N, C-alpha and C positions, 0 to 999 in steps of 0.2 A: 479877767473872770469869764472864760468863755463856755464853761462846760455848765452846760441848761440842765436841768432836774425834772426827770418827765413827770406829768401829770399820772401815770400807771404807775400800778405795782405790779411780778409780775408772783406767779405763783407763790412763793415764798418770801413775796414780801419786801421784796430785793429792786430798785427799778428802773434796771436793766440789768442785759446777761454777762456771765463774766465767764470767762475762758480761765479752763485750765490752766498753769504757767509753772515749772518748776523755777525762779531768779531770785537773787541775792537782795535783801532789803537789810537796811540800817534803821531802825524807830527812835525816836526821842527824842527831849532836849539836853538838859545839863546830861544825862545820863545814856548815851547815844547806848541801843543792843543789836545784835547781829541779830537777823531773821530770813526766811524765806518764805515769800508768795505763792502761794496754794492754787489762788483766783483770784483776777484779775481784771476791771473793767475801767470805761472811761470818769467811774461813778467812789468807784470803793474798792480796794481789794482786804483777802483772806491774809493776816500774817502770823509765820510760825515763829514763834520765837522759846527762848529757856526761861526768861521771866518772865512772869505779869505782869500787862498795861492795866493802869486805869479805867475803867467802863468812865470816859465822860475826855478823857486828858486828849489835847490840842499837841502834836504832836510836829516837827519834823521829821518825811518820810524820804530815803532817796533809796527808790528802783534801781538794779542795776539789768537797763535797759542792754539789748547787743550795739547800740550806736552810742552808748554815754549813760552814764546817771540823769536819773530823773527827780528833781526836788521837786515836794511839793508839800506842804502843808496838809493835815489831816486830824480827824477824831473819830476815838474809837467809839466807834458803836457798841460794842459788844466783847466781851473779854471771856473765858472760860479755859478749865485746863482741859489740857487737847486728850481728846477720849479715844482717838488711836493714837496715843503716845505706845510706846516697846517697853512690858514689864522692866522695872526701874526704874526708867527715864521719865523725867520728871517735866511736861511742855507742855507752853499752851497757844492759845488761838487767840485772836485777838481781829475784826468787824471795822476795816477803817473805811471811812466817810471820810475821801479828799473835798476840802473846805474852798480850794481856791485853785483853779488849774490854766495854765497863760494858756494860747491859745496855740503858740509854738509847738509846747508839751502837748497839748490837746491831741494837738497832728500828730507827732513822734508817738504818741498813746495808743491811737486809733490805728496806724497801721503796721505798729510794733502786733497789735492782738489781731487785725486779717492776716496780715504771716503765718501768726503762733494758729489758727483758728483752716487756714490752709492745711499748714505742713498736718495739723492733727487730722482734714480730713485722708488728706493723700495717705498719711501712715495706715487709717483705718479699710482703704480700701484696696480689698483686694485682687489681687493679678487675676487681667484677661483670660 
């Protein structure tokens, strides 16, 4: 379990910066549910699902990273109805805190986050 918890928190109460992403996820235990990850860090993620997740629940989380699935245990820190859902659509969001992340998986996740941040910076940079 290589992930270290930071001593300080950001202005929104999070302990680490999150990167906006749009990747597939599967969350759950006995009843896995498909979802989309909206933001991600080495400490956790925000997942959008069609079914509510219970606050405090400990779940298996599989993230669809480009180099293959990353599996981690997570705890639902917060869960609510998705306020950004389209009219007539019911969806939910859940903030998931990663509980254990092996050193190799943390390295993969950090590499993905760095590449994604770089890609987003380049996409926002106007041509010279």
